[in-house]
Phi, psi and omega in degrees: 000134175295153183284143185297138166294140178252133187225129177267126177240113169275150187065031185299331183271357173285177180311290185293323176304316181289328175295325181292316179311305187302311178305316184284328165308309184299326180279001175095011189281154163264122185253130177244114188267125175231136181193142177266001173070020182286329172230342178288166179229127188292337181292344179287339185230003186295340180288352181256349186299337180284349191275133179299327182268024178228134177221143186233141175238123171271104189202140181271119187281354180278343175284301181187176169216118174241121172232113183289152170083185183285156178219132185263315181224156171235131167249117179262095180246012179284108166181142168296139190239351182253143188307322179293326178290309187279346175279325174283325177231072185290326178297314182295324179299318181294308180305312181295336176276345179242293182289328179295311177301319179297313175304317172296320186275341170286328179289324178295321173300313182294325181264356189053047182255158178272134182242133172242129171255147175274098173265196188202158175302340180298336176296350181266348174066214177275094195289142170269353180239133183215127004287172188264120173270169179291333184281352181282129187270353174099168175223088187243135173267101190286347181249005174280184185285343179271345184309331177298322178276309186300316186285327173297321181285327184288316175294327176301321184290321174295320179291321182303312176298325181298313177304314182291313186294310193264339182241001177073010176294134180286112183237154172224147180227112175254134174265109184275129171256170186326120175239148179210171185152186174301151182076009170287154172272137184292336189263007193284352182081001173272154198299317186295301183294330178304306182305306186293316172306313181292321179296321179286335175264010173077020179260162177294159176265136187261114179249127176264142185079199179273002169086008182268351168294152192239160174217167178224121196252125181250129181289138191302330181293323178295320184296311182300323187292319182291325178292314183299316180298318180296320181304325189257012176269175175260015185268129188248357174266161181313141173228126176291135169231109174186179183260120181282008177283100186274152178212143172284160178295320179299316183290325177298318177303316178298320174307313180294319176296325176296308176308307194276343181070026184264166177236032178294154174274168170251129178247146182249133169239169177303138181290136178290165185293137179060017179290129184302132181278331178220137184218106174211126183282149158271112188254020182311311180300314181301320180290313182290315186277311190255001185055034188250147162202165186273149183254333187269128180284163183289328183288329175280314180295324187292318182297314172306316181292324180295311178302321181292318179296324179292340176275354175286153180284164187299327180289318178296324178300326179268005185280069177256127176299132182277062176254161174274110187296329188294334176279350178264166185265127181256114184233000000 
């Protein structure tokens, strides 16, 4: 039997990182998971601990990264991704997007490994182009409240391309649009878990602005498939991975009320600073280069996700951070 390929996944105990661990274990890889647990949760990956081809390191990749032995691939997914998190820990967010990516790329160079970084649709800011193509440079406020996350991701992309251009490191860049599914945190400030959490707790659903702003939601299994294909492709420039099925936030709130069978009202509050008005990926490149497009409909994915949240204990359901939600960005 040929030796297993070895892959390092940073941010492995997070929502997306844990699903990537599952996928690469399923594909027969030896998975080295790394997370400092600042936002990740061990329960997301504890079902893998008994496996011989899985190992976990509780470590902050912003400090340094040491992995003994050979390494074939690196997935850099270590970063706070929710508004509540990156506004609560802005310095750590900037550090993992700068020092963390530098360490990952240095490790990739030393190990002759291919590295894929998790970028985001937030690099487009509040876009003036719709839908967003990879060629669009964005409309980002570097000193606004979202700047700590948006600019960290933009720097990550620049550093990654520099290592590819000047050091010949094999690099891949995925720009992730709104993704959802089991293992999301109800208290992370993103619109989908926020709505479901409010519905399950019997609270009114909070819409910021007039609800005309749009989002496009991609189910996590579809996203993971796109990432897997991109990692094994020959394409080095950014690729959008997301679901182009666009919906307004107001209509989405009504979908959640119908899904949960609750009778809550929708209440409206002021739109936060720099909140994107439109968000929809152009996935032409993903279709043409990767042969990828989303397969899971929003109705199907929401049912799976809702069933997951319903299975949580009462304590987990009420684990809502005691922040002033009005000052945070719901995206």
